[in-house]
N, C-alpha and C positions, 0 to 999 in steps of 0.2 A: 504494499500500498504506500502511495506517495504521501509525503509530509505536505500539507496545505500552507503550511509557514514557508515553505523552500519558494512554491509558485507566487505567494504573496510578496516576497522578497524580489522575485525576478520581475514581477508586475511592477513593482516602484522603480526598480532601477531602469526599465525600459520606458518609462513615461517620458515623452518629450517635454523639454522646457522650452516655452514660448518665450523669448526674451523682448518682443515689442507689442505684443497684443493683448496680455493678459495679467491680471493682478489679482490678488486675494483680497476676497470680501470679508470684514471681520465678521459678518453676520454667516451663521452656519445652519444648514438644514437641520431638521431633527432627525431620530434615528440614528445611523451611524456617522453623523458628524462630518457629511461632505462638505467640501469648500464649494461655495457659489461663485461662478465666474462672471465677470462682467467685462464690458469693452475694454479698449485701449484707453490710456491716460498719460499724463506726463509722468506718473510716477513709476511705469513700467519698469524701469531699470532698478529701482528700489524693491519692486515686486518681485522681479526675476532673482535677484539677491535672496529675498526671503524664502522664496520656493526653493531655491538651491539648499539653503540652510536647514528648512524644514524636511525636505527629503533625505537630505544626509542623517539628521536626526532621527528620521524615521527607520533608516537603513541600519543605524549603531544600534537602535531598540530592538529591531528584528534579530540581528545578530547575537546581540546579549541574550534575548529569548531562545534562541536555537541552541546557543551554547548552555545555557541552564537545563533545557530539556535533555540534552545529549548527556550532561553530567548526571542527572536524575536516572536515566536509563543505564548508564554505566554503573554506577553505584548500587543499584538495584540487582544488577547481574554478577558483580564480583565482590560484593561484601556479604559474609554469612550473616543470617538474620538470628541464629541460635547462639546466645551467650552463657556462659556459664554462671550458674548462679548456686546458692548453697544447698540446693536439692538436685543438682545436676551431676551425673557422674562423670569421671574422666573420659571414658569412652565416647559419651554423645558430645562432648566438648571437642575432642580430638576429630571426631567424625565430621563434625560441622565445619572446623577449619580445615579438613584435607579435601572436603568435597569442592571447596572453592580454590584451593591452593594445590592441585593436583599435579604430583610428578611421580615417576618411577619410585617404587618402595622396594625394587630389587636391585638396589645399588650394590655393585661389587666393591670389593675390598681396595680396589685399585683406581675407582673413580672418584671425583670430586665434585659436588653438587655447583652449579652455577650460583647459588647464594654464598656458599662458601669461598668461592673464586672471587665473588664481589668483596667479601671481608677481607680476604687476604690482599687484594688490590688496594683497599682502602688502608691497610695499613701503611702503603707506601705512599699515598696520595693524600692522607690526612693532613691538613695544615696547623691542626690545634695542638695543644701539649698533651703528650702521650698519658695513658691511664695511670703511670706511675708518678707522674709530676707531683712534687711537692708532698710526697708521701712520707710520713714521719717513721714509718715502720719498715722501710726497706734500707739496707746499708748500701753505701756507694759502691762496693764491689758487685753486687746483683742489680744495681741500676745501670752501672758502667756495661755490664754484659750484655743487658737488654737493649740498651742505644746501639751496642755494636752489632748484636743480632739484626736489628733493624737495617743497619748500613750494610750488612754483607748480603742479606736478601732482597733489598731494593736496589742496590747499585751495581750489584753482580748479575747481571741477566745470564749469563753462562758461566755461572760460579764454578761447577764442576771443571770447568778447564781452566780457572783462574788460580788454582792452589788453594781453595777453600776447603777445608774439611768439615766433615759433619758427624754428629752423633744422633743415631737413629734409634729412639727408644720403641719396640714393639711390645704391645700386650696381646696377647692370645687368649688370655683367661683371667678369672678373677672377677670381684664384685668392684663397684664403683671406688670404694675405698682403696681397694688393692691395686686399681690402676692410676688413681690420681692422688692418693696420699704423699706419694714420694716426689712429686712435683719440685720442692725446694732443692732435693737431692740431685735430681735430672740438672736442674738449672745449675747447680755450683759445680757439678762434674764438667757439663760442656764449658763451662767459664774456665776451669783448671785447665782443660785441654785445648782451650782455644777453637772450639768446635761450634757449628751451628746446630742447635738442638732441633730436631724432627719428632714429631709423635706420631703412632699409627697404631691403630687397632685392627685388629684381624677378624674378632669376632666379639658380640654377635653382628654387629655392623660398623662400619667405619666411624671414628670418633667424629668426623665432620657431620655425622647424621643429628648429633646432639648438641656439640659444642663448636663455635666458629672462632676463628683467630681474633684476638683484641689488639693488643699493642704490638705482639710480635706475629710473624708468618711462620707457624710450625707446621704447616701442611708439608706433606712430601711432593718434591717437583716431580713433573712428568718424566723429566730426562732420568730421575734415579728410578722410577717404577718400571721404566720400560727397557734399562740397560742392566744387562747380566754381568759384563765382565767387569764391573768396578770391584775394587778391593774392599773387603769387608771381613771381619773377625767376629766369632761369638765372643761373649764376654761374661765373666762370671762376676757378679758384684761382690761377693763374699762380705756382705754387709759393711762394705767399706765404698767410699767414694772412688771411682775408678781412676787409673793412671793413664799416662800418655800413649799413643800408638802413632804408627807412621802410616796407617791405612787412611784412603781417602774418605771412606765412609765405614766407621765403626758400627756395628749392628749390636744393640744390646737387648736383651729380654727385661721386661719390666720388672721391677723389684717385687718380690712376694714375701716381703717380711712382716712381721706382727707389726700392728701399728706403732706401739710404743717403742719397740725395737729401733724401726726407722727413724722415729723422732728424736730418740736418744742419740742414734749415729750420727745425725745431723749436727745436733747441738755440740757432741763432742768434736766432730771435726772442725768447725768453725772455731771453737776455743782453742784448738791446737794449732790451727793453721794462720787464724786472723787474730788470735787473743781476743774473740768476741764473745763475749757472754750477754750482750744486750739485745742483739736480733736474733733472737732464739726462733725455733721453727714455729712456736705459738703466735709469736709476734708477727712474723712476716707472712704467714699462711695466706691470710685473708686478702691482703693487698696485692701479693704476688699471684694469687690464682686470677683475681680479676684483671691483672696487667695482662694474663696470657690469654684467658678465655671470656668468651660471651656466650649465652644461649642462642641457638638458631631461631628465626622468628617463630616458627611454629610453636616451640614450646615456650618462648617468650611471652607470646600471645596468651597461651593459658596461664601462665604465671600471673601477668598482669589482671586477667579476669578473675583469678582467684583471689588474689590481694583485694581487689575491690569489692567483690561479693562478700568476703568474710570481713571486710573492715578493718583490714591490718595495713600497718605502715612500716617501713623497713626500719629495723632496730628499736622498735617499741612494742613487743610482744616476746612472750617466752615461748619456747616450743618444746614438745614431747616426742621423741622417737622410742617406740616400742618394739623390739627386735625379737618377736615372738616364735619365729621359726627357726631362729639361730640352735645349734646342737648344744649350746650352754644355757640356754634359756630356763633349763629345769622343767620344762613342761612336759607331762607324759606323753610324747609323740614320737613317731618314727623320724630319727635323723635325716631321712632323705627328703622330708618337706623342706628344708633348708633352701634348696635351689631348685627342686621339682614343684615346690607348692603342694597344697592340699592339706592343710592344717584344719583339723574338725573343730568346731565349736560346740562342744556337748560333753556332759559328763563332767569327769575329773579335769580335763583339760580345760574346758570353759570355767569352771569353779577357780582353778590355779590362775588362768588368764584375768578373769575379773578382779583377783587379788593384787595382780601387777599392775594393772591400770590403775587401780585406786591408788596403790603406793607411787606411781609415777605421777600422778595428778598432785599429790601431797609435796611431792620433791620439787615439782615445777612451780606450785604456788608458793612455796618457801623461798624460791629464788629471787623474785621480784614481785610482792603482792600487789595486787591492783591490775596488773597488766593481763591483756589477753593472753589465753594460752591457746596455741596450735597443737593439734594433736595428729601425729602420723605413725604407721605401722605398717609391717609386712603383712599383716593379717587384716583383711578388709571386715572380718566379723569384728575385729577388736575396733577399729574406727566406726563401723556402724552402731555398734553397742555404746560406745562413748556418747555419739551424736544423739540416738534416740532414746537412750534409758538412762545412761549413768548422769549425764548433765541435767537431766530433767529431775531426777530423784534429788539431786543434791543443790539443784537450784542456782547452777554455775552459768550465768548469761553468757560469759567470756570464754568459753570453753568450745573451741570451735575446730571442724576439720574438712575435709574433702569426700563425699560420699563416694563409694566405690563398689562395684558390682563383682569385681574379681580382685585376687590377690595381685599386688604389684610384682613383676617379675625380677627376678634376681638376674643380674646380666651374665651370670655363669650357669645359665638354665640349659640343661642338656638338649632340649629340643628348640633350639633358637632358629633352626633351619626353617621351621614351620611359621615363624614369625615374621611380623614387619617392623620397621624402625620406630613407628608410631605405638606399637605395642609396648614399648619400654620407656615411652613418655612419662607415664605416672612416676616411676622411680625418680627421673630427674626433676620432675615437678615438686614431689616431696622433698628431695636434697635442697633444691633452691630454696623453698620455702622454711625450710629448717635452718639453712645458711642467713636467711636475712633476719633472724631473731636476734634479740639482745641477749637472752639466758637460754640455755638448753638443758634438759634433762634426758640423758640418754642411758642406754643399757648394754646388752651385750654385743658383740661386733664391732667393725671398724667404720660403718655406714654413719652412726650416730656420733662418733668421735670425732670424725672427719667434717661432720656439720658443726660440731663445737667450734673447731678451728676456723671454719669459714664464716662464722656468725660475727656479730658487731662487738662482742665482747668474750673472748674465750676462757677469760677467767671466773665468768659467771656461768657455772655449770654444776651438776650432779649427777652422780652415776647412780640411777634410781635401783640398779639391780644390785647394789651394794650398800647404799647410803640407808641410814636410818632417819626417815622423815616422817615423824610421827605429829601429825598436825590435826587440827579440829576435825578435818573432813573425815580423817579415819575413824574419829568416834562417832560420826554421825549414822555409819554402816554397821 
């Protein structure tokens, strides 16, 4: 169907302008406001000028109308109409986003999305201060390395032929904490070896499906992915910061250390090498992480909607993470539920889990009384119980969480080949919301501990799995 506004515009543009015989009469007819034309007069030139002016204004007005109509059509076509609210599950929110931002979900480990390519390019083209600018929590030697990294990736377009060396850290297994907790050690190792740090996940999907480059471009360049004859060597970390090597590309498997061991190794090394007891792992992690990573737009959109609907503001709420499926959670369940899922919510397991919830809430309330509390867990039964029963019985209006229909996936789930990247989004959404809190009550496993380090105050924490948090809330039950 043709647009009538288009033909109206053509009609106005094609109207002849009589410069000597017509002028405008101030009196107009009724109905459509037509202009009555009279014979010639001595003011024809003025009339001709006014006619041109009037028609020009009419053209501009119509162009504005057409532009507005087109904008409305575009917005209706491309902006999703479903927003995340307090009663909306992760899955429906993700589906709403993906339906309007469709791209292949079968990305191979050697491909990089166009979005991430854009972010990587922005690292070089961004004209403002870097994310680490004026950070009081990063030492000089870390800042110098980050700036050197930018220079190497942005000025050396054919860096593999210009003598630049690389440290490629590949992670093929482990949860989020296993893969990301040792970022300070990776940075420090690359700095010591004068190498450009690159990060790569082989499973369940590339890291670029979840996190994008921020201050530095850590993505693996195409020439490295397609070239097989470059020198590389396997590397054993041996719980220490790695040493120098003459290979162009030094390949290292991601550290699979217990969380506290990796943290202790880093702090010990900077004390020995730099006589630094100030810029510890706990102090630098938040700023360093955000200097290197940012969420991909799909996950960032869900996080933004979640924060809005839950009425949470960054750094102004307390968070709880309850790791129910961990083998050390002391729940009477099969240890295989840790990565495979399937934790039941009945009988003795439910009774024990409810007790853990009560204790975790007490610990969180004690950390910063009066602040809203965000609750997250690897058991969707625990989250839904907190939202539907627990908070109502105790009259806690500021205890919030995100409704889930399924258990969040562990990043080391054995059946990852049957999944898509969006299936893992809830795990990153929870991690990000936990990391934006002021205080954190955590339990077993590294996921909650890493969220503490990512939070706005890593010293405001409590291990609800071990701490004795006897508060009035417990006495009500």
